[in-house]
C-alpha positions as CSV (number, residue, x, y, z in Angstrom):
1,M,-67.7,25.6,-195.0
2,K,-70.4,23.0,-195.5
3,K,-69.9,23.2,-199.3
4,T,-66.2,22.5,-198.9
5,L,-66.8,19.6,-196.5
6,S,-69.2,18.1,-199.0
7,I,-66.7,18.2,-201.8
8,V,-64.0,16.7,-199.6
9,L,-66.3,13.9,-198.6
10,A,-67.3,13.2,-202.2
11,L,-63.6,12.9,-203.2
12,V,-62.9,10.6,-200.2
13,M,-65.8,8.3,-201.1
14,S,-64.8,8.2,-204.8
15,L,-61.1,7.4,-203.9
16,S,-62.3,4.7,-201.5
17,L,-64.3,3.1,-204.2
18,L,-61.2,3.2,-206.4
19,G,-59.2,1.3,-203.8
20,A,-62.0,-1.2,-203.1
21,F,-62.8,-2.3,-206.7
22,S,-59.6,-1.9,-208.7
23,V,-57.1,-4.8,-208.9
24,S,-53.5,-3.9,-209.1
25,A,-51.3,-5.5,-211.7
26,A,-49.0,-6.4,-208.8
27,D,-51.4,-9.1,-207.9
28,V,-49.8,-11.2,-210.7
29,Y,-46.1,-11.8,-210.0
30,D,-43.9,-9.7,-212.4
31,G,-41.5,-12.7,-213.0
32,T,-38.3,-10.9,-211.9
33,S,-38.6,-9.3,-208.4
34,V,-37.2,-11.1,-205.4
35,S,-37.8,-10.0,-201.8
36,A,-34.7,-9.1,-199.8
37,S,-35.9,-11.2,-196.9
38,L,-39.1,-12.7,-195.3
39,A,-41.0,-11.5,-192.3
40,G,-40.9,-14.0,-189.4
41,A,-38.2,-16.0,-187.6
42,G,-38.8,-19.4,-189.3
43,T,-39.9,-21.1,-186.2
44,E,-43.1,-23.1,-185.7
45,A,-44.5,-20.3,-183.5
46,D,-43.2,-17.5,-185.8
47,P,-42.9,-18.9,-189.3
48,Y,-41.4,-17.1,-192.3
49,L,-44.3,-15.4,-194.1
50,I,-44.9,-15.5,-197.9
51,A,-47.3,-12.8,-199.0
52,N,-46.6,-12.4,-202.8
53,G,-44.7,-13.7,-205.8
54,A,-41.5,-11.8,-204.8
55,D,-41.6,-13.6,-201.4
56,L,-42.2,-16.9,-203.0
57,A,-39.2,-16.3,-205.3
58,Y,-37.0,-15.6,-202.3
59,F,-38.2,-18.8,-200.6
60,A,-37.6,-20.9,-203.7
61,A,-34.0,-19.7,-203.9
62,N,-33.2,-19.6,-200.1
63,A,-35.2,-22.3,-198.4
64,V,-33.7,-22.9,-194.9
65,A,-33.5,-26.6,-193.9
66,G,-35.9,-27.4,-191.0
67,A,-37.6,-23.9,-191.0
68,S,-41.3,-23.2,-191.0
69,Y,-43.1,-21.2,-193.7
70,K,-46.6,-19.9,-194.1
71,L,-48.6,-18.3,-197.0
72,T,-50.6,-15.3,-196.1
73,A,-52.4,-14.7,-199.5
74,D,-53.2,-16.4,-202.8
75,I,-50.3,-16.1,-205.3
76,V,-50.6,-16.0,-209.1
77,W,-47.1,-16.9,-210.2
78,A,-47.8,-16.1,-213.9
79,K,-50.7,-14.9,-216.0
80,D,-49.4,-16.9,-218.9
81,P,-47.6,-19.8,-217.1
82,T,-45.4,-20.7,-220.2
83,A,-43.8,-17.3,-220.0
84,N,-42.4,-17.8,-216.5
85,N,-41.3,-21.4,-216.0
86,W,-41.2,-22.5,-212.3
87,T,-37.9,-23.9,-211.1
88,P,-38.8,-26.5,-208.4
89,I,-37.4,-26.0,-204.9
90,S,-34.5,-28.4,-205.1
91,V,-34.4,-29.8,-201.6
92,F,-36.9,-29.0,-198.8
93,S,-37.1,-30.1,-195.1
94,G,-39.3,-28.3,-192.6
95,T,-42.9,-27.1,-192.7
96,F,-44.7,-25.4,-195.5
97,D,-48.2,-24.3,-194.5
98,G,-50.4,-23.0,-197.3
99,N,-52.8,-21.7,-194.6
100,G,-55.8,-22.4,-196.9
101,Y,-54.4,-20.3,-199.8
102,S,-53.5,-21.2,-203.3
103,I,-50.6,-20.9,-205.7
104,S,-51.6,-20.8,-209.4
105,G,-50.0,-20.1,-212.8
106,I,-47.1,-22.5,-212.4
107,Y,-45.6,-24.1,-215.5
108,C,-42.9,-26.5,-214.9
109,V,-41.2,-28.7,-217.6
110,G,-38.0,-30.5,-216.6
111,E,-36.2,-33.8,-216.7
112,K,-36.4,-35.5,-213.3
113,K,-37.9,-34.8,-209.9
114,V,-40.4,-32.3,-211.1
115,G,-43.0,-30.6,-208.8
116,F,-43.6,-27.6,-206.7
117,F,-40.9,-29.2,-204.6
118,S,-38.4,-31.2,-206.5
119,T,-37.4,-33.3,-203.5
120,T,-37.9,-33.5,-199.8
121,E,-35.6,-35.0,-197.2
122,A,-35.3,-35.7,-193.5
123,T,-38.6,-34.4,-192.1
124,A,-40.9,-32.5,-194.4
125,V,-44.5,-31.3,-193.7
126,I,-46.6,-29.8,-196.5
127,K,-50.2,-28.8,-195.6
128,N,-53.3,-26.7,-196.3
129,L,-52.2,-25.7,-199.8
130,T,-54.0,-25.7,-203.2
131,I,-52.2,-25.7,-206.6
132,K,-54.3,-24.7,-209.5
133,D,-54.2,-23.5,-213.1
134,S,-50.8,-25.2,-213.4
135,Y,-48.8,-27.8,-215.4
136,F,-46.0,-30.2,-214.5
137,E,-44.1,-32.4,-217.0
138,G,-40.9,-34.5,-216.8
139,D,-39.1,-37.7,-217.4
140,S,-39.2,-39.2,-213.9
141,S,-40.8,-38.5,-210.5
142,V,-43.4,-35.9,-211.5
143,A,-46.2,-34.5,-209.3
144,G,-48.0,-31.3,-208.3
145,F,-46.5,-31.1,-204.8
146,V,-43.4,-33.3,-204.4
147,G,-41.6,-35.1,-207.2
148,F,-39.3,-37.3,-205.2
149,V,-38.9,-38.2,-201.5
150,T,-35.3,-38.8,-200.6
151,P,-34.5,-41.9,-198.6
152,G,-33.4,-41.6,-195.0
153,T,-30.1,-42.8,-193.4
154,P,-29.4,-45.7,-191.1
155,D,-29.5,-43.3,-188.1
156,A,-32.4,-41.1,-189.3
157,P,-35.4,-42.3,-191.3
158,A,-37.0,-39.8,-193.6
159,Y,-40.5,-38.6,-192.9
160,I,-42.9,-37.0,-195.4
161,T,-46.3,-35.6,-194.3
162,V,-48.7,-34.1,-196.8
163,E,-52.2,-33.2,-195.5
164,N,-55.1,-31.0,-196.6
165,C,-53.6,-30.4,-200.0
166,V,-55.5,-30.1,-203.3
167,N,-54.1,-30.4,-206.8
168,Y,-55.7,-29.1,-210.0
169,A,-52.5,-29.2,-212.1
170,D,-52.2,-31.6,-215.0
171,I,-49.2,-34.0,-214.6
172,V,-47.4,-35.6,-217.5
173,I,-44.5,-38.1,-217.5
174,N,-42.6,-38.8,-220.7
175,K,-40.2,-41.7,-220.3
176,K,-40.0,-45.4,-219.3
177,D,-39.7,-46.3,-215.6
178,G,-41.0,-43.0,-214.4
179,N,-43.3,-42.3,-211.4
180,S,-46.0,-39.6,-211.3
181,G,-49.0,-38.7,-209.1
182,G,-51.2,-35.8,-208.4
183,I,-49.6,-35.2,-205.0
184,I,-46.3,-37.2,-204.9
185,G,-44.4,-38.8,-207.7
186,Q,-42.2,-41.3,-205.9
187,I,-41.4,-42.3,-202.4
188,L,-38.3,-44.5,-202.7
189,T,-36.7,-46.4,-199.9
190,T,-33.6,-48.1,-201.1
191,A,-33.2,-51.9,-201.0
192,S,-31.7,-51.6,-197.5
193,K,-34.4,-51.4,-194.9
194,E,-32.1,-49.0,-193.0
195,N,-32.9,-46.3,-195.5
196,L,-36.5,-46.2,-194.4
197,I,-39.1,-43.5,-195.5
198,V,-42.3,-43.1,-193.5
199,A,-45.1,-41.4,-195.4
200,N,-48.3,-40.0,-194.1
201,V,-50.6,-38.5,-196.8
202,S,-54.1,-37.5,-195.6
203,K,-57.1,-35.5,-196.7
204,C,-55.6,-34.7,-200.1
205,V,-57.6,-34.4,-203.3
206,N,-56.5,-34.5,-206.9
207,Y,-58.6,-33.0,-209.8
208,G,-55.8,-32.9,-212.4
209,S,-55.1,-35.4,-215.1
210,V,-52.1,-37.7,-214.6
211,T,-50.7,-39.1,-217.9
212,S,-47.9,-41.4,-218.8
213,K,-47.0,-41.0,-222.5
214,T,-44.8,-44.1,-222.9
215,G,-42.8,-46.8,-221.0
216,N,-43.3,-48.9,-217.9
217,A,-44.4,-46.0,-215.6
218,Y,-46.0,-46.1,-212.2
219,I,-48.8,-43.5,-211.9
220,G,-51.6,-42.7,-209.5
221,G,-54.1,-40.0,-208.6
222,I,-52.4,-39.3,-205.3
223,I,-49.0,-41.2,-205.4
224,G,-47.2,-42.8,-208.3
225,R,-45.0,-45.2,-206.4
226,L,-44.6,-45.8,-202.7
227,S,-41.6,-47.8,-201.5
228,G,-41.6,-47.5,-197.7
229,A,-44.0,-47.5,-194.7
230,G,-46.9,-45.3,-194.1
231,T,-50.5,-44.4,-194.4
232,V,-52.7,-42.9,-197.2
233,S,-56.0,-41.9,-195.7
234,E,-59.1,-39.8,-196.6
235,C,-57.7,-39.0,-200.0
236,A,-59.7,-38.7,-203.2
237,N,-59.1,-38.6,-206.9
238,F,-61.4,-37.1,-209.5
239,G,-58.8,-36.7,-212.3
240,T,-58.4,-38.9,-215.3
241,I,-55.4,-41.3,-214.8
242,T,-54.0,-42.6,-218.1
243,G,-51.0,-44.8,-218.7
244,S,-49.3,-46.3,-221.7
245,S,-47.6,-49.6,-220.8
246,A,-47.9,-48.5,-217.2
247,I,-49.0,-49.5,-213.7
248,V,-52.1,-47.3,-213.3
249,G,-54.1,-46.7,-210.1
250,G,-56.9,-44.3,-209.2
251,V,-55.2,-43.4,-205.8
252,L,-51.8,-45.2,-206.0
253,G,-49.8,-46.8,-208.8
254,Q,-47.7,-49.3,-206.9
255,V,-46.7,-50.2,-203.4
256,S,-43.4,-52.1,-203.6
257,Y,-40.3,-53.1,-201.7
258,N,-37.7,-52.1,-204.3
259,G,-36.4,-55.6,-205.0
260,N,-35.5,-56.7,-201.5
261,A,-37.9,-59.3,-200.1
262,D,-36.6,-58.5,-196.6
263,A,-37.5,-54.9,-196.9
264,R,-41.3,-55.0,-197.1
265,Y,-43.1,-52.3,-195.2
266,T,-46.5,-52.0,-193.7
267,V,-48.8,-49.7,-195.7
268,L,-52.4,-48.8,-194.8
269,I,-54.7,-47.3,-197.5
270,E,-57.8,-46.2,-195.6
271,N,-61.0,-44.2,-196.4
272,C,-59.9,-43.3,-199.9
273,L,-62.1,-42.6,-203.0
274,N,-61.6,-42.8,-206.7
275,A,-64.2,-41.1,-208.9
276,G,-61.9,-40.5,-211.9
277,A,-61.5,-42.6,-215.1
278,V,-58.5,-45.0,-214.9
279,N,-57.2,-45.9,-218.4
280,G,-54.4,-48.5,-218.6
281,T,-52.9,-50.9,-221.0
282,H,-51.5,-53.4,-218.4
283,V,-51.9,-53.6,-214.6
284,S,-54.7,-51.3,-213.5
285,G,-56.8,-50.8,-210.3
286,G,-59.5,-48.4,-209.2
287,I,-57.7,-47.7,-205.9
288,L,-54.3,-49.4,-206.2
289,A,-52.8,-50.9,-209.3
290,R,-50.3,-53.4,-207.8
291,A,-49.0,-54.3,-204.4
292,Y,-46.9,-56.8,-202.5
293,E,-47.4,-58.1,-199.0
294,L,-48.2,-56.1,-195.9
295,V,-50.6,-53.7,-197.5
296,T,-54.1,-53.2,-196.1
297,I,-56.9,-51.5,-198.1
298,K,-59.8,-50.5,-195.8
299,N,-63.0,-48.6,-196.2
300,C,-62.2,-47.6,-199.8
301,V,-64.6,-46.9,-202.7
302,N,-64.1,-46.9,-206.4
303,L,-66.7,-45.1,-208.6
304,G,-64.5,-44.5,-211.6
305,Q,-64.6,-46.3,-214.9
306,L,-61.6,-48.7,-215.3
307,T,-60.4,-49.4,-218.8
308,V,-57.7,-51.9,-219.8
309,T,-56.9,-52.0,-223.6
310,K,-54.2,-54.5,-224.1
311,D,-54.5,-58.3,-223.9
312,D,-51.1,-60.0,-224.2
313,S,-50.7,-62.1,-221.1
314,N,-52.3,-63.0,-217.8
315,A,-49.9,-60.7,-216.1
316,N,-52.1,-57.9,-217.3
317,R,-54.7,-57.8,-214.6
318,F,-57.3,-55.2,-213.6
319,G,-59.5,-54.8,-210.5
320,A,-62.1,-52.4,-209.2
321,I,-59.9,-51.9,-206.0
322,E,-56.6,-53.7,-206.8
323,S,-55.4,-55.7,-209.7
324,N,-53.7,-58.6,-208.0
325,T,-55.7,-58.7,-204.8
326,I,-52.6,-59.7,-202.7
327,S,-53.4,-57.1,-200.0
328,T,-55.5,-57.5,-197.0
329,F,-59.0,-56.1,-197.7
330,E,-61.6,-54.7,-195.3
331,N,-65.0,-53.2,-196.1
332,N,-64.3,-51.9,-199.7
333,Y,-66.9,-51.2,-202.4
334,Y,-67.1,-50.4,-206.0
335,L,-69.8,-49.2,-208.4
336,A,-71.4,-51.9,-210.5
337,G,-70.1,-51.7,-214.1
338,S,-67.2,-49.5,-213.2
339,A,-64.5,-52.0,-214.0
340,V,-65.7,-54.1,-216.9
341,N,-64.5,-52.0,-219.9
342,S,-61.6,-54.2,-220.6
343,A,-59.9,-56.1,-223.4
344,L,-58.7,-58.7,-220.9
345,P,-60.7,-61.9,-220.3
346,E,-63.0,-62.0,-217.3
347,T,-60.8,-64.6,-215.7
348,V,-58.0,-62.0,-215.5
349,G,-60.1,-59.4,-213.8
350,V,-59.8,-61.0,-210.4
351,G,-59.9,-57.7,-208.6
352,N,-63.6,-57.4,-209.5
353,R,-64.5,-60.4,-207.5
354,E,-62.1,-60.2,-204.6
355,G,-61.4,-57.5,-202.1
356,A,-64.6,-55.5,-202.6
357,T,-68.4,-55.6,-202.7
358,E,-70.3,-54.5,-205.8
359,K,-73.0,-51.9,-205.3
360,T,-75.5,-50.3,-207.6
361,A,-75.7,-46.5,-208.0
362,A,-78.8,-46.4,-206.0
363,D,-77.1,-48.1,-203.0
364,I,-73.8,-46.2,-203.1
365,A,-75.0,-43.2,-201.0
366,G,-76.2,-45.5,-198.3
367,L,-72.6,-46.7,-197.7
368,A,-71.7,-43.5,-195.7
369,S,-72.9,-45.0,-192.4
370,V,-71.2,-48.3,-193.1
371,L,-67.9,-46.8,-194.0
372,G,-67.6,-44.5,-190.9
373,E,-67.1,-41.0,-189.8
374,A,-64.8,-40.0,-192.7
375,W,-67.6,-40.3,-195.1
376,G,-70.7,-38.3,-195.8
377,V,-73.4,-37.5,-198.4
378,V,-73.5,-34.3,-200.4
379,D,-76.4,-33.6,-202.8
380,G,-77.3,-37.3,-202.7
381,Q,-73.7,-38.4,-203.6
382,L,-71.3,-40.4,-201.4
383,T,-68.1,-38.5,-200.7
384,L,-65.3,-38.0,-198.2
385,K,-65.8,-35.1,-195.8
386,A,-62.2,-34.1,-196.4
387,V,-63.0,-33.5,-200.1
388,A,-65.1,-30.4,-199.2
389,E,-62.6,-29.3,-196.5
390,A,-59.1,-29.7,-197.9
391,G,-57.6,-26.4,-198.8
392,K,-60.9,-24.5,-198.5
393,V,-61.9,-25.9,-201.8
394,E,-65.5,-26.9,-202.4
395,A,-65.5,-30.2,-204.3
396,P,-68.0,-31.2,-206.9
397,A,-70.0,-34.4,-206.3
398,P,-68.3,-37.5,-207.8
399,E,-69.6,-38.7,-211.1
400,V,-69.0,-41.8,-213.1
401,T,-67.8,-40.9,-216.6
402,E,-66.9,-42.6,-219.7
403,P,-63.1,-43.0,-220.2
404,E,-61.5,-40.0,-221.8
405,T,-58.9,-40.3,-224.6
406,T,-57.4,-36.9,-224.1
407,A,-56.4,-35.1,-220.9
408,P,-58.6,-32.1,-219.9
409,E,-57.1,-28.7,-220.8
410,T,-55.4,-26.7,-218.1
411,T,-57.2,-23.4,-217.6
412,E,-55.3,-20.2,-217.2
413,P,-55.8,-17.8,-214.3
414,E,-58.4,-15.2,-215.0
415,A,-57.0,-11.9,-216.0
416,P,-57.4,-9.2,-213.3
417,P,-58.8,-5.9,-214.5
418,T,-56.1,-3.4,-215.2
419,T,-55.4,-0.5,-212.8
420,G,-55.6,2.0,-215.6
421,D,-59.2,1.1,-216.7
422,S,-60.5,1.0,-213.1
423,A,-58.8,4.3,-212.2
424,F,-60.3,6.1,-215.2
425,V,-63.8,5.0,-214.3
426,F,-63.6,5.9,-210.6
427,V,-61.9,9.3,-211.2
428,L,-64.7,10.1,-213.7
429,I,-67.2,9.2,-210.9
430,A,-65.3,11.5,-208.5
431,I,-65.4,14.4,-210.9
432,I,-69.1,14.0,-211.6
433,S,-69.8,13.8,-207.9
434,V,-67.9,16.9,-207.2
435,L,-69.5,18.8,-210.0
436,G,-73.0,17.7,-208.9
437,I,-72.4,18.9,-205.3
438,A,-71.0,22.2,-206.5
439,I,-74.1,22.8,-208.8
440,V,-76.5,22.0,-206.0
441,S,-74.6,24.3,-203.5
442,K,-74.6,27.1,-206.1
443,R,-78.4,26.8,-206.6
444,K,-78.9,27.0,-202.8
445,E,-76.8,30.2,-202.6
446,N,-78.9,31.8,-205.4
């Protein structure tokens, strides 16, 4: 009896190890399966739950307007992203809560309004989500999370809230007059002030490169172009932002009123950090490239190297915080030497002398107490507290780097061990364990 019990225990222990250490091939979405439905009721108290790739595929094809969704696990959409192109969720309103999890392996190349969500409308909330090991490319309105935010109506302004989100995906825009950002490509209120969009983007971090290949594009580490009212707060960019004939900003490309002087909106950019290289040919800024009236930039810091390569008119300005310094500035700082690598004459670089205070590398960390509660020091480096908290991603300390001429490569998700290899190893262990116990028991009987 004791011998039989020992053998059974050995088998159970071996099979338990098999379950604990093997990784099923199902952990990477197969590219075809779609769930029949989602658990949950779609309410705020009982959201629809997305646990795997099949659930995500169902959501992408059947998003319910105004419903609430929540991730319950990390999802790898594709091992080789190019083999399973993501089709952006065409229109989304409601709440999508990443719940601190990530979605990776997304490869999305399209024409317009490209992102995890193509467009949002009415009221949309996206939070607590990380996108990594992914790539988005298009002609207009391209970003990791939302390509385009649809204008509201005279009776119902549109609201977009993005918070605690992290982007590692590389973003590329191909054509003239496009808009691209790490988090949102374009927020576009029409010329009529009645079509207002109110945007609130907070505690978001971008690590991916944002690149404009050609044309008069608007690009930024967080938002490409914001035409509307709202706040961008506690956001940081570490990615390289590169534009050809573009309006290029470390955090935002342009805040504008879309051609109607009577439709200018109040925008606050507060407690934001840029530590990525900003490479432009025309108007470029460490935090914001270009703005019009009613914009306030407060408690912001630029540590990134700013490079402007084309000198053809005084309209081509650059600045450590903002190029044209038309905004209201309060308590902003930039790293000494971070915005002098320019082909433009010093008289054009007005943003270096207005709107911010120059600090040496030795003095930067000491700014945390001056800037307020949103800031802290990690490993001797000044950083935003939200950088280490957003999406459960531990952020590296910001570094000042030389401008890069090529965008960093997008890494692919690590391949999980195959079930077959793991099963063979642990079945072998089980057999050896059983034989060992049988031999010992036999010796005791003799």
